[in-house]
N, C-alpha and C positions, 0 to 999 in steps of 0.2 A: 612538538612536531617539527621535523627538519624540512629543508627547502624542497627536496624531492617528494616527500610525503604531501606537502602543501600543493605542489603542482599536480600530483596524482588526484587529490581530492577535487581540485578545480576542474579537472577533466570529467569528473563524475557528477557535476552539478550544473544546472542552468541557473544563473543568478537572477534573483527577483528584482523587479523595479522597486524604487524607493516608495515606501508608504503603501497604504491600501487603495484599492480602486473599485469602482462599482461596475459589476457585470450584470447582464440580463439573462434570465432563464429562457432557454429556447424550447425546452420540452421536459416533461417528467413522465416516467412510465413505470408501472409495476413489473417486477421480475420476481414472482413468487413472494417469499417473505421479505424481500428487499425492494428498494426503489432506486431507479437510476435518474438522477437529475443532471441535465446538460445545460451548461451556461456558455455564453459567448463572451470570452475575455478579450475584448478588442484592443486593450492597452497593455497586455502582458506578452511574454515571449511565446513563440510558436513551437518551441522545442523542449518542454520540460522532460526530465529524465525519468523513466520508470523507477518507482521507489521514492521519488520526491513527493512532497505534500503541500497543501495549501491550508491557510487559516480562513474559515468561512463564517460569515454572520449574515443573517437576513437583514435587508434594509429596513423592513417594518416588522413589528410584532416580535422583536428580539428581546424578550425579557419576561419576568414573572409578573404576577398580578400585583406585586408590591412595587412595581416600577423599576426595579433594579435589572440592568441588562445582563444577559448571559455572557460568559466568556466566548470568544470565537472557538469554533471546533476545528481541530486538526484532522484533515481527511486526505488520504492518498487519492490521486485521480486514477480512474480505471481506463480511461481512453482520452487521447488528445489528437486533434486533427487541425492543421493550419487552416485559418479562415481565408487566407490569400496573402499576397505580398504585403508584408509589414502591417498585417491586420490582426495579429494575435492568433488565438487558438480557440477552438471549440473544446471544452473540457467536460468530461462526464465523471460523476461521482456516484459510487455505490453506497447506499445508505441503509442502515439497520436502525430502526426506531428504538433506542435503548434509554432515552431520557428526553427531557424537554427540548434541549437544543437540537438533537438529531430529529426529533419529532417535528419541530418547526421547519427544519430544512427539507424534510421529506414531504411536507405539505406545500412547498413552493409550487406555484403555477406559472405558466408561460407569461413572460413580460415582467414578472416581479424582479426586484433588484436583489443582488447578493454582493456583499463586500468581500473582496478577495485580497489576501496577501500571499505572495508566493510566485513561483515555486521555491520551496525551502528545503534545506537539508541535502544530504548526499544520497544519490540513487544507486541502482545496481550498476556494476561494471559489466561491460559486454564480455561474453564468454569467448574463449579462443577455440573451444571444441564443443562437444555434446553438452546440452543443458537439460537438467531435470528441474521443472518448475513445480513447486509444491505450495498449495494454497488451502487454508482452512477457514471456512465461514466467511465473514466479511473481509478476511485477509486475502481473499482472491483478487481484490481490487488492484493492487500493484502488480500482481502476477498476470492479470489480464493484459495490461498495457505492455508488459515485457513479452508476453506471448505474441501480441500483435507485431512487435518489432522483430521477433526471432522465428516466427512460424515457418518462414521460407527455409531456414536452416535446419528444420526438423526437431525443434525443441519439444519435449514431451511434457504435458501438463497433467499433474496428479492432484485431484481436488477432493476435499473432505467436507461433508455437511452433516447437520443434525438430522434432517428429514427431507422428504421429497419436496416440500414447499421451498426449503432453503436451497435445495439442489437445482432448482430452476435457473439459478445463476450460471450453471454450467453451460447453458445454451448460448451465453455470450461468447464462448470460446468456439473456434472452428473445429477443434477436436480436443477431448480430454477424457481421462479415465477417472471415474467417480466412485467414491465410497461414502456410505452414509452410516451414521451411528445405529439407526434402526433397521437397516437393510432394505428400506423402501425403494431406493434407486441404486443401481450399480452394485458394488460389493458391500456385503455386511462386514465392515471392517473400519479401522482407523486409517487415515491417509498415510500415516507413518508405516503401516504394514505394507502398503503399496510401494512406498519408497524403499523399504528394506528389501523387497523382492527385486526391485530394479537394480539396486546396488549389489545384490548377490549375483545378478547376471552380468553386470558391468560396473565396475567401480572407478571407471575412468572419467565419469561425467563431473560437471560442476553443478552443485545444487543451489537453487534460488528459492527462498521460502518466506512466506508471511502467514501469520495466523495467531491463534491464542498462545499465551506463554507456555502452557504445558506442551503443546504441539511443537513449538520452536525448540524447547529444551530437548524433546525427543529427537528432533532433527539434528540438533547440535551433537548429541551423544552418538547417534548412528554414524554421522559423518566423521566424528572424531575417532571412533573405533576403526573405521576403514581408511582413515587419512584422506578422505574425500574433501576437496575444498567446497565451502558453502558460504553463501552470503544470505544473511537473515535480515528482513525488514521487521524491526521490533515495534510493538505497539506500546504506546504510553499516553497518558493524559498530558496535554501541553497547555499551559496558560498563555505563553507569549509567542513561542515559535521561533525565537531568535536568540536563545541562550541567556536571557537576563534573569529568569526566575529559578533556574536549577531544579525545576520540578520533574524533569524527565531523565535524571541521571541513571546510568547502569554501571555495574562493576565490571571491569575488564582486567586482564593481566597487566595492563599499563596504567591502572588507576581508573577513576570514574570519568565517564564520557557523557556529554549531553546529547541525547538522541536527536534533538531538533537541529543541531549544527554539525555534530560529528557523525550522525546517523541520519535517518533511522536505519539505514542499511549498514551493518557491520559484518566483518568476517567472523564466522562462528568460532574460529580457532583462538581468537583473543578474548572470548567471553569467559567469565568465571562460571562454574557450575551453578545453574539456576538463576543466572543473571537476568533472564527475561521475566522472572516471576514477580 
């Protein structure tokens, strides 16, 4: 990476304080199939970038019956609001209970403690023109905070979900076009079909996307065909969050990159075909 590239990356990330810190749960609420857990991070920065992530671990009950602790879970925040001058931020996380770690985090109640490390990684770069935001399933989390930041500029959100229960997450957005796999809410279609229609009408936008690997590969291909710039927040299991374990590498045209430090947001144009799988 040259000096200019390094400076550009620095502009796209908010640096994390050293070490982990204890935050307190302010509230937890159900949103259909998901849960939104909000914590008060009084010792962290107030301005994480949409697309950055945190490593989370519950203060208590963080481990299996055999006594071994779980690894921290890497989660993109879906909302951030300053708590006040030099008082950190209120951070919200959208959770899908897919395993013991996310199940424990989703069960957190008010005043419980959460260990945080972050914000980590490189977030979305701000658009210079029209933005199309594309989210699939739990991947709508970083799209939501970007939508909050850009909604005044008229960014359009396209969201895809499995069912009506999952699609309740769309109500977190001020406005969004929704597609569901079963047709129970919005269009009976894939969210990438909505994106194709938008790009057919206007290929001058910049696309911002997060979702399952198959969806992101379809977004990459669509944008590549039309030479539309796209920034993709890739999903990957992360053990450390700061580049030590090399467990989250993806193939690019410039070699392998670690999503936790070089991403998770990458330009679609540099990805190898199927790199997100």
